[in-house]
C-alpha positions in Angstrom: 0.1 0.0 -0.1 1.1 3.5 -0.8 0.3 6.6 1.2 -0.4 10.0 -0.5 0.4 13.3 1.3 -1.1 16.4 -0.3 0.1 19.9 -0.1 -2.2 21.8 2.3 -3.4 23.9 -0.7 -4.6 20.9 -2.7 -8.0 20.6 -1.0 -8.6 24.4 -1.7 -7.4 24.2 -5.3 -9.7 21.2 -5.9 -12.8 23.5 -5.0 -11.9 25.7 -8.1 -11.2 23.0 -10.4 -13.7 21.5 -12.9 -15.5 18.6 -11.5 -14.1 16.3 -14.3 -10.5 17.1 -13.2 -11.3 16.4 -9.6 -12.9 13.1 -10.5 -9.8 12.2 -12.5 -7.7 13.2 -9.7 -9.5 10.9 -7.3 -9.0 8.1 -9.8 -5.4 8.8 -10.1 -5.1 8.6 -6.2 -6.9 5.2 -6.1 -4.6 3.7 -8.7 -1.5 4.9 -6.7 -2.8 3.7 -3.4 -3.5 0.3 -4.7 -0.7 -0.3 -7.2 1.9 2.3 -6.8 3.0 5.0 -9.3 4.6 2.5 -11.6 1.0 1.4 -12.7 0.3 4.9 -14.2 2.5 4.0 -17.2 -0.2 1.4 -18.2 -2.8 4.1 -18.5 -2.0 6.3 -21.5 -4.6 8.9 -20.6 -2.3 10.0 -17.7 0.7 10.5 -19.8 3.0 10.2 -16.6 6.5 11.6 -17.1 9.6 12.9 -15.4 10.1 16.6 -15.3 13.0 18.6 -16.3 14.2 22.1 -15.5 13.0 23.7 -12.3 10.9 20.6 -11.5 13.7 18.2 -12.0 13.2 15.1 -9.8 9.4 15.4 -9.9 6.8 13.6 -11.9 3.7 14.9 -13.7 0.6 13.2 -14.7 -2.2 14.6 -17.1 -5.6 15.0 -15.4 -7.0 16.7 -18.7 -5.6 18.5 -21.7 -5.1 21.6 -19.6 -4.5 20.4 -16.0 -1.5 18.3 -14.5 -0.8 17.0 -11.1 2.8 17.4 -10.0 4.3 15.1 -7.4 7.4 13.2 -6.3 8.0 9.7 -4.7 9.9 9.3 -1.6 10.4 5.5 -1.8 11.9 5.1 1.8 8.6 5.6 3.4 6.5 4.7 0.3 4.8 8.0 0.1 3.6 10.1 -2.7 3.7 14.0 -2.1 1.3 15.8 -4.2 2.6 19.4 -4.7 0.3 21.1 -7.1 -2.5 20.7 -9.7 -2.0 23.4 -12.2 -3.0 24.5 -15.6 -0.4 23.4 -18.2 1.4 26.4 -19.8 1.6 26.0 -23.5 
């Protein structure tokens, strides 16, 4: 089992997001809790990938065409830290 720790602003941010994005975020969390972040690669809709630049060492999953969840994995204590859910900048 995996644990997910969310940044304190995630709940507040979810109130402003479209309901479809919040539902996909809930699905994302269920997949990680049951199977771990490696399972996300089997779902092409999440387009899970490593980030570069200022977010190096973190990962991103697609919740919609516009919104991404940014997180990192701390394997020593089997925890996912969700940092933010933001609109993707094109």
